[in-house]
N, C-alpha and C positions, 0 to 999 in steps of 0.2 A: 586363248588365255584371257583376252579382254572380255569375251562372253561370260566366262566364269566369274570374273570380278563384278560384272554388271548384275549377274544373277544373285550373287552374294549381297550386293548393295540393295537390290530390290527386295530380297527376302528379309533383310534386316529392317528396311523401311516398313514393310508390311507387318513385321513382328512388333515393332515399336508403336506403330499406328494402332494396331489391334489392342496392344496392352494399354495405351493411353485411353482409347475409347472404353475398354472394359473398366478401367479405373474410374473414369467419370461416371459411367452408368451405375456401377456398384456403389460408389460414394453417394450419389444422389438417392439411390434406393435405400441405402443404409440410413441416411439422414431423415428420409421421409418416414420409414417404418419403425426405426428404432426409437426415435424421440417423440413420435406422435402418440398421445394417449388414446386408448380405446374409447368407444362411445360410452358415455355415462361415467367415465372415470376422469379424475383430475390428474394433471401431470405431477407425479410424486417427486420428480427430480428438482422442482423448484423449491421444495421444502427442505432439501438437504443443504446444510450450511457448507460454505466453502471450507476447505481444509485449513486454510490460513487462519480462520477465525476460531477453530477448535484447537486451542493451545492449552497444554496442561498447565496447572497452577504453578508449577516450579518455573516455567518459562516467564510468567508474569513477575515473579519475585526476582528472576534473573535480570529482567529489564529494569526493575526498580533499583536493584543493586548497580546496574550499569549506569544509572544517572550519577553515581558517585565516583565513577572511574576517572583516573587522571587524564585519559585520552579524550579530547573533546568530541572526536568522531564517534566513539562508542556511546558517549552521553547523548549525542544527537540522534543516533539510530535508536537508542533505547527510548528516547522521548517520542519518536515517530511511532514506534511499535506499541507504546502504551496508549496511543490514541485509539486503538482498537479494543482496549480493555475497559473494564468498569470496576469500581470498588473504592472504598475509603482510602486504602493504602496507595492506590494508584493516583487518586486525586491529590493526596498530601505530597507525594513524591514529585508530581508534576508542578504543583504550586511552588514547592521549594526550588525546582529547576528554573522557574521564571527568573530568578535572581542570579542565574549562572553568569560568570564573567564573560563567557564566550557568547557572542550574539546569536550564532547559529543554533546553539543549544537552547537558548531562551526562546527563540522563534519557534523551534520544533515543539517545545513544551507548550507554548501558547496555542499553536495550531492543534495540538493533541487535546488540550482542554476545550477548545472551541468545538472540536469534533465530538467530544464526549457530551457536551451540552448540559451538564448538571448545573443546577442553580448555584451551588457552591463554587464550581469552576468558573462560571460567568462572573460571579462577584469578585473572585480572585483576579480574573483578567481585567475587570474594570478598575480595581484598585491598583493593579500593576501599571496600567496605562496612565492613571492619574499621577502616580509617582514618577513615571518617565516624563510626563509633561512638566511636572514641577522641576525635575532635574534639568530639563532642556531650558526652561526659563531662567534658572539660576546660571547655567553655563552661558547662555546668550547674554545675560546682564554682565557677567564677568568679562566676556569677550568684548562687549561694547565699552566697558569702563577702561579696558587696557588700551 
């Protein structure tokens, strides 16, 4: 009986070792031949955009509407997602979101505007930073006077 159990264990070990080796060899061969471009050709896979960046127009408007949602977490996620989009409506919505009462939403809108990098977005960010600096100075002076 012990001999039978040892044979089963050895056959199982051989089976799994063979499968592991086959998997490694097959994966390496697949990576080498499936993604390598042929001579004289360029790799066409690099020109294909990521699926996350190919979002329908209605998704963009959904994120713009999300910036007005009462839940701050939805407003924050919408601001983050709009950092991947472009357009006048996106810029205006993110600029308005800079003045959101929730700090996390305002920071997400600022990061999205910085990621977009449009001159109008950079100007809005610099104006927002100036206004924050002025508010900080007034708050500090009131704190010192008290």
